C-alpha positions in Angstrom: -4.2 35.5 26.9 -6.0 32.2 27.1 -6.8 31.0 30.5 -5.0 27.6 30.9 -6.4 26.8 34.3 -8.7 23.7 34.5 -12.5 24.2 35.0 -14.4 21.1 36.1 -18.0 20.3 35.7 -20.2 17.4 36.8 -21.7 17.2 33.3 -20.3 18.5 30.0 -22.2 18.3 26.7 -20.6 19.1 23.4 -22.8 20.5 20.6 -25.5 23.2 20.5 -27.9 21.4 18.2 -31.1 19.6 19.2 -29.5 16.6 20.8 -27.0 18.6 22.9 -29.4 21.3 24.0 -32.1 18.8 24.9 -29.5 16.8 26.9 -28.5 19.9 28.8 -32.1 20.9 29.6 -32.8 17.3 30.9 -29.7 17.3 33.1 -30.4 20.8 34.4 -33.9 19.9 35.4 -32.8 16.6 37.1 -29.8 18.3 38.9 -30.7 22.0 39.3 -27.6 22.6 41.5 -25.0 20.6 39.5 -22.5 22.4 37.3 -23.4 21.7 33.7 -21.4 23.0 30.7 -22.4 23.2 27.1 -19.5 23.6 24.7 -20.6 24.9 21.2 -18.7 26.5 18.4 -21.7 28.5 17.3 -23.0 31.7 18.9 -26.6 30.3 18.6 -28.2 27.1 19.9 -31.1 25.1 18.6 -34.0 24.8 21.0 -37.1 22.6 20.8 -40.3 24.7 21.1 -44.1 23.9 20.9 -43.3 20.2 21.7 -46.4 18.1 21.5 -46.7 14.3 22.0 -49.2 13.5 19.3 -49.7 9.9 20.1 -47.7 7.2 21.8 -44.5 7.6 19.8 -45.4 10.3 17.3 -44.3 13.8 18.3 -44.3 17.2 16.8 -42.2 20.3 17.6 -40.7 23.4 16.1 -37.0 24.2 16.2 -35.9 27.7 17.1 -32.5 29.3 16.9 -31.7 31.3 20.0 -28.6 33.1 21.4 -26.8 30.7 23.8 -27.3 33.2 26.6 -31.0 32.2 26.6 -30.0 28.7 27.9 -28.1 30.3 30.8 -31.0 32.6 31.7 -33.3 29.6 31.9 -30.9 27.4 33.8 -28.6 29.3 36.1 -26.5 26.2 36.7 -25.5 26.0 33.0 -22.3 27.6 31.6 -22.0 28.0 27.9 -18.4 27.8 26.5 -18.3 29.1 23.0 -15.5 27.3 21.2 -14.8 24.3 19.1 -13.3 21.2 20.7 -9.6 20.7 20.0 -9.3 17.3 21.6 -10.4 14.8 24.3 -8.4 12.8 26.8 -10.9 10.2 28.0 -8.4 8.7 30.5 -8.1 11.9 32.4 -11.7 13.1 31.8 -10.5 16.3 30.1 -11.5 18.2 27.0 -9.3 20.8 25.3 -11.1 23.7 23.5 -9.6 25.3 20.4 -9.3 28.6 22.3 -6.9 27.0 24.8 -9.1 26.0 27.8 -9.1 22.8 29.7 -12.5 21.5 30.8 -12.8 18.6 33.2 -15.9 16.4 33.5 -17.4 13.6 35.6 -19.7 12.7 32.7 -19.5 13.7 29.1 -22.1 13.6 26.3 -20.9 14.1 22.7 -23.6 15.6 20.6 -21.4 17.1 17.8 -23.8 16.1 15.0 -22.7 15.3 11.5 -21.0 17.3 8.8 -21.9 17.5 5.1 -20.5 15.1 2.6 -19.8 17.7 -0.1 -19.5 16.5 -3.7 -16.1 18.2 -3.9 -14.0 20.3 -1.6 -12.8 23.8 -2.4 -15.0 24.3 -5.5 -16.5 27.9 -5.3 -19.5 26.9 -7.4 -20.5 24.0 -5.1 -22.7 25.0 -2.1 -23.9 22.8 0.7 -27.1 23.4 2.6 -26.9 22.4 6.3 -27.2 25.4 8.7 -28.7 28.9 8.7 -25.5 30.5 7.3 -25.5 28.3 4.3 -29.2 29.0 3.6 -28.4 32.7 3.7 -25.6 32.2 1.2 -27.9 30.1 -1.0 -30.5 32.9 -0.9 -27.9 35.5 -1.9 -26.6 33.4 -4.8 -30.1 32.4 -6.0 -31.1 36.0 -6.5 -29.0 36.3 -9.7 -29.3 32.6 -10.8 -31.2 31.4 -13.9 -30.4 27.7 -13.5 -29.1 25.6 -10.6 -28.3 21.9 -10.3 -29.3 20.1 -7.1 -27.6 16.8 -6.3 -29.1 14.5 -3.7 -32.3 12.7 -2.9 -32.9 13.1 0.9 -35.0 15.5 2.9 -33.1 18.7 2.3 -33.0 18.1 -1.5 -36.8 17.3 -1.5 -37.6 20.5 0.3 -35.2 22.7 -1.7 -36.5 21.7 -5.2 -40.0 22.5 -4.0 -39.3 25.8 -2.4 -37.0 27.4 -5.1 -38.8 29.6 -7.6 -37.7 32.0 -10.4 -35.0 29.8 -11.8 -34.7 26.4 -13.6 -33.8 23.5 -11.3 -32.1 20.4 -12.7 -32.3 17.7 -10.0 -29.8 14.9 -10.1 -31.1 11.8 -8.3 -29.1 8.5 -8.0 -32.3 6.5 -7.7 -35.2 5.5 -9.9 -37.5 7.7 -8.0 -37.4 10.9 -6.0 -37.0 10.9 -2.2 -36.2 7.2 -1.7 -34.9 7.9 1.8 -38.5 8.4 2.8 -40.7 7.0 -0.1 -41.1 4.2 -2.5 -41.8 4.8 -6.3 -45.5 5.0 -5.8 -45.3 7.9 -3.3 -42.8 9.6 -5.6 -45.2 9.2 -8.5 -47.9 10.8 -6.3 -45.7 13.8 -5.4 -44.2 14.5 -8.8 -47.2 16.6 -10.1 -46.5 19.0 -7.2 -43.3 20.0 -8.8 -45.1 21.1 -12.0 -46.6 24.5 -12.0 -50.3 23.5 -12.4 -51.6 21.3 -9.5 -53.6 18.5 -11.0 -57.4 18.3 -10.4 -58.4 15.6 -7.8 -59.2 12.3 -9.3 -61.4 9.6 -7.8 -59.7 7.0 -5.5 -57.8 4.6 -7.7 -58.4 0.9 -7.4 -56.5 -0.7 -4.6 -54.4 -3.7 -5.2 -51.7 -5.6 -3.4 -48.1 -5.2 -4.5 -45.2 -7.4 -3.6 -42.9 -6.6 -6.6 -39.5 -5.5 -5.7 -38.5 -3.5 -8.8 -40.1 -0.3 -10.0 -40.3 0.4 -13.7 -40.2 4.1 -14.4 -43.5 5.8 -13.9 -45.3 2.6 -13.0 -47.5 3.3 -9.9 -48.2 -0.4 -9.3 -44.8 -1.7 -8.3 -42.7 -0.8 -5.3 -39.1 -1.0 -4.4 -37.7 -1.1 -0.8 -35.1 1.5 0.0 -31.9 0.4 1.7 -30.7 3.9 2.3 -31.3 5.4 5.7 -29.9 8.9 6.0 -31.1 12.3 6.6 -29.3 14.3 4.0 -28.0 17.7 4.3 -24.9 19.5 3.6 -23.1 22.8 4.2 -19.9 24.8 3.9 -19.3 25.3 7.6 -18.7 22.9 10.4 -19.8 25.3 13.1 -23.5 25.7 12.7 -26.0 23.1 13.9 -28.2 21.5 11.2 -31.4 23.1 10.1 -34.7 22.5 11.8 -37.9 21.2 10.3 -39.5 23.9 8.0 -36.1 25.5 7.8 -37.1 27.2 4.5 -39.8 29.3 6.2 -38.7 32.8 6.6 -36.2 32.5 3.6 -37.4 33.7 0.2 -35.7 31.3 -2.2 -36.1 33.2 -5.5 -34.0 33.1 -8.7 -33.5 35.9 -11.2 -36.4 35.0 -13.5 -39.9 36.5 -13.1 -41.8 33.2 -13.6 -41.3 29.7 -12.2 -39.0 27.7 -14.5 -39.9 24.2 -13.3 -37.8 21.3 -12.2 -36.2 18.7 -14.5 -35.3 15.4 -12.9 -32.3 13.4 -14.1 -32.8 9.9 -12.7 -30.3 7.2 -11.9 -27.2 9.2 -12.4 -24.6 11.1 -10.5 -21.9 13.7 -11.0 -18.9 12.6 -13.0 -17.1 15.9 -13.4 -17.5 19.6 -12.4 -15.6 22.2 -14.5 -15.7 25.9 -15.5 -15.3 27.3 -19.0 -11.7 28.2 -18.2 -10.9 24.5 -17.6 -9.5 22.6 -20.6 -11.7 19.6 -19.9 -14.7 20.7 -21.9 -16.5 17.9 -23.6 -18.1 18.6 -27.0 -20.8 21.3 -26.7 -24.4 20.2 -26.6 -27.7 22.0 -27.2 -28.0 22.3 -23.4 -24.7 24.0 -23.2 -24.8 27.7 -23.5 -22.5 30.0 -21.7 -22.6 29.3 -17.9 -20.2 29.9 -14.9 -19.9 26.1 -14.2 -20.8 22.9 -16.0 -21.7 19.5 -14.5 -21.0 16.3 -16.5 -23.4 13.6 -15.4 -22.8 9.8 -15.5 -25.6 9.5 -18.0 -23.5 11.4 -20.6 -25.4 14.7 -20.4 -23.6 17.9 -19.6 -25.6 20.7 -17.8 -24.5 24.3 -17.5 -25.7 26.3 -14.5 -25.0 29.2 -12.1 -24.1 27.0 -9.2 -24.5 23.5 -7.8 -26.3 22.6 -4.5 -24.7 19.5 -2.9 -27.2 17.7 -0.6 -25.6 14.3 -0.7 -25.6 13.1 2.9 -23.6 13.6 6.1 -20.7 12.1 8.0 -20.7 11.8 11.8 -18.6 14.6 13.3 -16.1 12.5 15.3 -12.7 13.9 14.3 -12.0 16.0 17.4 -12.7 13.1 19.7 -10.9 10.1 18.2 -7.1 10.8 18.5 -5.6 9.3 21.6 -8.8 7.5 22.6 -10.3 4.1 22.0 -13.9 4.6 20.8 -15.7 1.8 19.1 -17.1 3.1 15.8 -20.0 1.7 13.7 -19.7 0.9 10.0 -21.1 4.4 9.1 -18.4 6.1 11.2 -20.7 7.0 14.1 -19.7 6.6 17.8 -21.2 3.2 18.7 -23.5 3.5 21.7 -25.2 0.9 23.9 -28.8 0.9 25.1 -27.8 3.5 27.7 -26.3 5.8 25.1 -22.8 5.0 26.5 -19.8 4.8 24.2 -16.9 2.4 24.7 -15.0 5.0 26.7 -16.0 5.2 30.5 -18.3 8.1 31.5 -18.6 9.2 27.8 -22.1 9.2 26.3 -23.2 10.3 22.8 -26.5 11.3 21.2 -27.9 12.5 17.9 -26.2 12.4 14.5 -22.7 11.7 15.8 -23.7 8.3 17.3 -24.9 5.0 15.9 -27.3 2.7 17.9 -25.3 -0.4 18.8 -28.0 -2.2 20.6 -30.3 -4.9 19.1 -33.1 -2.6 17.8 -36.8 -3.3 18.1 -38.1 -5.0 14.9 -40.1 -1.9 14.2 -37.4 0.8 14.8 -34.4 1.9 12.8 -32.0 4.8 13.2 -32.4 7.7 10.7 -30.5 11.0 11.3 -33.6 13.0 11.8 -34.8 15.8 14.1 -37.1 13.6 16.1 -34.4 11.1 16.9 -31.8 13.8 17.8 -34.4 15.1 20.4 -35.2 11.6 21.7 -31.6 10.6 22.0 -30.5 13.8 23.7 -33.3 13.6 26.2 -32.8 9.9 26.8 -29.0 10.3 27.2 -29.6 13.0 29.8 -31.8 10.6 31.7 -29.3 7.7 31.4 -26.5 10.0 32.8 -28.8 11.0 35.7 -29.7 7.3 36.4 -26.0 6.4 36.5 -25.2 9.2 39.0 -28.2 8.2 41.1 -27.4 4.5 40.6 -30.9 3.9 39.5 -31.8 1.3 36.8 -33.2 2.6 33.5 -34.8 0.8 30.6 -34.6 1.6 27.0 -37.1 4.3 26.3 -40.4 3.5 24.6 -39.6 5.9 21.8 -37.2 3.3 20.5 -40.0 0.8 20.2 -41.4 2.1 17.0 -39.9 4.4 14.4 -42.1 7.4 13.8 -41.6 10.7 12.1 -43.9 13.6 11.0 -42.7 16.0 8.4 -43.9 18.1 5.4 -42.9 17.6 1.8 -44.3 19.6 -1.2 -47.0 21.1 1.2 -48.3 17.6 2.1 -48.2 16.3 5.7 -46.1 13.2 5.7 -46.2 10.5 8.5 -43.8 7.6 8.3 -44.1 4.7 10.8 -42.2 1.5 11.5 -40.6 -0.4 8.5 -42.2 2.1 6.2 -40.1 1.1 3.2 -40.1 -2.6 4.2 -36.5 -2.1 5.3 -34.9 -5.5 6.0 -38.0 -7.5 5.2 -36.8 -9.0 1.9 -39.6 -10.5 -0.1 -41.4 -11.5 3.0 -44.0 -8.7 3.1 -47.0 -7.4 1.2 -48.1 -3.8 0.5 -51.6 -2.3 0.5 -51.9 1.1 -1.3 -54.6 3.7 -1.6 -53.9 6.7 -3.7 -56.2 9.7 -4.6 -54.3 11.9 -7.0 -53.5 15.4 -5.6 -55.1 14.4 -2.3 -53.6 11.5 -0.4 -51.3 8.5 -0.6 -51.6 5.7 2.0 -49.3 2.7 2.0 -49.3 -0.2 4.6 -46.6 -2.8 4.9 -47.8 -6.1 6.2 -45.8 -9.1 7.3 -47.5 -12.4 8.2 -50.8 -10.5 8.4 -49.5 -7.9 10.9 -48.9 -4.2 10.1 -45.2 -3.4 10.4 -45.0 -0.1 8.6 -46.9 2.7 6.9 -46.5 5.9 4.8 -49.3 8.5 5.0 -49.1 11.5 2.7 -51.9 14.1 3.0 -54.5 14.7 5.7 -55.4 11.0 6.2 -56.2 11.0 9.9 -55.0 7.4 10.0 -51.8 7.9 12.0 -53.2 7.2 15.5 -55.0 4.0 14.4 -52.0 2.8 12.4 -49.6 3.5 15.2 -51.8 1.3 17.5 -52.1 -1.5 15.0 -48.4 -1.6 14.5 -47.6 -1.5 18.3 -50.1 -4.1 19.3 -49.3 -6.5 16.3 -52.9 -7.6 15.8 -53.4 -10.1 13.1 -55.2 -8.1 10.3 -55.7 -11.0 7.9 -59.5 -11.0 8.3 -59.7 -7.2 7.7 -57.2 -6.9 4.9 -59.6 -6.1 2.1 -61.3 -3.4 4.2 -58.2 -1.9 5.8 -57.9 0.9 3.2 -61.5 1.1 2.0 -62.2 4.8 2.0 -65.9 4.2 2.7 -65.1 2.6 6.1 -64.2 4.6 9.1 -61.2 2.6 10.2 -60.9 4.3 13.6 -64.3 3.1 14.7 -63.5 -0.4 13.3 -60.7 -0.9 15.8 -62.0 1.1 18.8 
């Protein structure tokens, strides 16, 4: 029998991902004797470990999956309720869980994350990758696969195509270049050789030039296009698991059925028109690429590709469904719960953090929201502090981490640091780019506006992140130094000491 009595907590947090767990940890350390509940549908939570503040806004950490009991052991005032949320009545400050419990709260923080936007529902040959369960399913299916089709151009797709071996990968990308959530065409051009089996030999530093062109002809390193798309992509078959952490593929052997690596074929500027199996009567005329496969993908460029299965990594949708009925939440254009500069939603005493929410404040000119690990941690931590400040009636200012967008990650075995308006987001034609590229070694791009640095992309061991972070934050006029800024023979750190 379900217990229908009401259990009330001072703080309730929904979601066992990075944002939710960080929020609970922050609240528990601020209020060690307050009753705090974490409601999560999964049996495991995601915890931040090895956290390191690298510079002023740049941070690095690992993500570990742990049993939810670990949280209760660390914080005795925390109760973990393992169930999905069935509904919320914001007026009465009550949550219903799917297993029939009523949970009351003084303050609530919704950190329910985002769910995958799958190419198609209920298609057994389409697999999403978002949480640990879906990676295990991917691993299982890969072991007998000879060819897979990966659809999507964000972080998960980028990592996946690089990690998968022993089968052919056809990568369907809607843009002119790979990874345009994070990169421009020049960076994509730099990374492409890593997808081929033989790593290229290092070349000398190529001549630097300034680029302000908006369009990128195929394969041309010397023109750049700004990306309008801001989304951490990921996708999965279940709604229960939290999204994967950085380096999620470590510890998983992603091998296909073939003995040797079969390489990656990229189909640019196209999408999926139709997915069908050999038993369907939709078959278009056979092509040389056809063969006998379990499933076929007809692309918008007219090609049809047969494969063993399809990986859908085409973005996420904020997970708000359980909270909207009967309440009056303001939503952003992308479907996220709109939050103000104190992470508050439009409903009283209800906060939100991480992928489920959308920043509704006037952002700093150097920051933008992207649904990434770093921001889930920052928002969860800051939401916890805002809830505490409200209870203690203390003023709180928007945290410094929202001053400058910064993210460290790894793609194709290269360290990648992105700062500020790294793809000239929202700058229109009013910017110039400086680029330095050493094939197989490093790629450095700087975005300048009116002589001041407003963004940067650093791929490889460049050691420039601290200097560039400072130059962006202090908005120094770099016009006199422009020609020397990326000169490899000048030690730039000493220059601006």
